[in-house]
C-alpha positions in Angstrom: 83.2 52.1 33.4 84.7 54.2 36.3 82.8 52.1 38.8 84.1 48.9 37.3 87.7 50.2 37.1 87.5 51.3 40.8 86.3 47.9 41.8 88.8 46.1 39.6 91.7 48.0 41.2 91.1 45.9 44.4 91.0 42.5 42.7 93.3 40.0 44.4 94.3 37.2 42.1 97.2 34.9 42.9 99.1 32.3 41.0 99.0 28.8 42.4 100.1 25.2 42.1 99.2 22.7 39.5 98.1 19.1 40.2 96.3 16.2 38.7 94.0 13.9 40.5 93.2 10.3 39.9 91.5 7.5 41.9 94.6 5.3 41.6 96.5 7.7 43.9 98.8 9.1 41.2 99.3 12.9 41.4 101.8 15.3 39.8 104.4 17.1 41.9 103.2 20.4 43.2 105.3 23.6 43.3 103.9 26.0 45.9 104.0 29.7 45.1 103.5 32.5 47.7 103.9 35.6 45.6 100.9 37.6 44.5 100.0 40.1 41.8 97.1 42.4 40.9 95.0 41.4 38.0 91.9 43.0 36.5 89.2 40.4 35.9 87.1 41.8 33.1 83.4 41.2 33.0 82.5 38.4 30.7 79.2 38.7 28.7 76.7 35.9 29.3 76.2 33.9 26.2 73.6 31.2 25.3 76.3 28.6 25.9 76.6 29.8 29.5 72.9 30.1 30.2 71.6 27.7 32.9 69.3 25.0 31.6 65.9 24.4 33.1 65.7 21.3 35.3 62.2 19.9 35.5 60.8 18.6 38.7 62.2 21.3 41.0 60.0 22.0 44.0 58.5 25.3 44.9 60.9 26.0 47.8 63.9 25.5 45.4 62.4 27.8 42.9 61.8 30.4 45.6 65.4 30.0 46.7 66.6 30.5 43.1 64.5 33.6 42.8 65.8 35.0 46.0 69.4 34.4 44.9 68.7 36.0 41.5 67.3 39.0 43.4 70.4 39.3 45.5 72.6 39.1 42.4 70.5 41.9 40.8 70.9 44.2 43.8 74.6 43.5 44.1 75.0 44.3 40.4 73.2 47.6 40.8 75.5 48.6 43.7 78.7 47.3 42.2 78.3 46.1 38.6 79.7 42.6 37.9 80.8 42.1 41.6 80.2 38.5 42.7 78.8 37.9 46.2 79.2 35.0 48.5 76.4 32.5 47.8 75.9 28.8 48.3 79.5 27.5 48.5 81.0 27.3 52.1 84.0 29.5 51.5 85.9 28.9 54.8 89.3 27.5 53.9 88.9 28.0 50.1 91.6 29.7 48.1 90.8 32.8 46.0 90.6 31.1 42.6 88.3 28.4 44.0 86.1 31.1 45.5 86.0 32.9 42.2 84.9 29.7 40.4 82.3 28.9 43.0 80.7 32.4 43.0 80.7 32.6 39.2 79.0 29.2 38.8 76.4 30.2 41.5 75.6 33.3 39.5 75.5 31.7 36.1 73.7 28.5 37.1 70.9 29.3 39.6 69.7 25.7 39.4 72.7 24.7 41.6 71.6 24.8 45.2 74.4 22.9 46.9 78.2 22.9 46.7 80.9 21.2 48.8 84.2 22.8 49.6 86.8 22.0 52.2 86.5 18.6 53.7 88.8 15.8 55.0 90.1 13.6 52.2 93.1 11.4 51.4 94.1 13.7 48.6 95.1 17.3 49.3 92.7 19.2 46.9 89.6 19.5 49.2 91.5 19.9 52.5 93.7 22.7 51.0 90.8 24.6 49.5 91.6 23.9 45.9 88.4 22.1 45.0 84.6 22.4 45.0 81.9 19.8 44.4 79.0 21.2 42.4 76.0 19.1 43.3 73.7 18.4 40.3 69.9 18.2 40.9 68.5 15.0 39.5 71.9 14.0 38.3 70.9 10.8 36.5 68.1 12.5 34.5 68.6 13.9 31.0 68.3 17.4 32.3 70.7 16.8 35.2 73.3 15.3 32.8 72.9 18.2 30.4 73.4 20.7 33.3 76.5 18.9 34.5 77.9 19.0 30.9 77.2 22.7 30.7 79.0 23.4 33.9 82.1 21.4 32.8 82.0 23.3 29.4 81.7 26.6 31.2 84.6 25.9 33.6 86.8 24.8 30.7 86.0 27.9 28.7 87.0 30.0 31.7 90.0 27.9 32.6 92.4 30.9 32.5 90.2 33.0 34.7 89.7 30.3 37.3 93.3 29.0 37.0 91.6 25.7 36.4 93.4 22.4 36.8 90.7 19.9 36.2 87.0 18.9 36.2 85.6 15.4 36.9 82.1 14.4 35.8 80.4 11.1 35.0 83.6 9.0 35.0 85.7 11.4 32.8 88.7 13.5 33.9 88.9 16.8 32.0 91.7 19.3 31.7 91.8 22.6 29.7 93.5 20.5 27.0 90.6 18.0 26.8 89.4 14.7 28.3 92.3 12.7 29.7 91.0 9.5 31.3 88.0 7.6 32.5 86.9 5.6 35.5 86.8 8.5 38.0 83.2 8.3 39.3 81.5 11.6 40.2 78.1 10.8 38.9 76.1 13.2 41.2 78.4 16.2 41.2 81.0 18.0 39.1 84.3 18.2 40.8 86.3 21.3 39.9 89.9 21.9 41.0 91.8 25.2 40.6 95.4 26.0 41.3 94.2 28.0 44.3 95.9 31.3 44.1 96.5 31.6 47.8 94.2 32.1 50.8 92.1 35.3 51.1 93.7 38.1 53.1 90.5 40.1 53.5 89.0 42.8 51.3 89.1 40.8 48.0 86.6 41.8 45.3 85.6 39.1 42.9 84.4 40.1 39.5 82.4 38.2 36.9 
């Protein structure tokens, strides 16, 4: 407990700005916020609802990569229990809550082998480091759809921790209050948007 408390003392978690995204170009007004505060991110126990589902048809190299990532997570946990390490998401330009969401999803769902982060876009969410795209293996298969559903459910259950604004998956726009629209595309990846929390200043520790 002393080790967790020591790590938690360095947690950097910032409040951010809210938004909503749609494909008709309508977005809510955003209020930027620069102040920061310390927050202890308690370790959340892994439950059956959070467990990653098996996706059939994965190749041997993909399984090897997942095993390697699992090994890295085990070593990191031994050295600093519940500390999340940088993994598959390109984190350059991401804000702290987005990084936390990306690292947590990587740790909980080892089937995920690709994520998108900052990229040019007409809307501000990806360019400003507020959003990630969680690419789903075999997204049109029953296993792929189930995996995407699990990730959306997991993100919504952890909405407060991630400062979650929305998820988009298979034509449905989700908020922590529930589904709120359709016709949004995103059939090969789960789009996850956070309120950001500000850009890293260096030395942040992310806890699961």
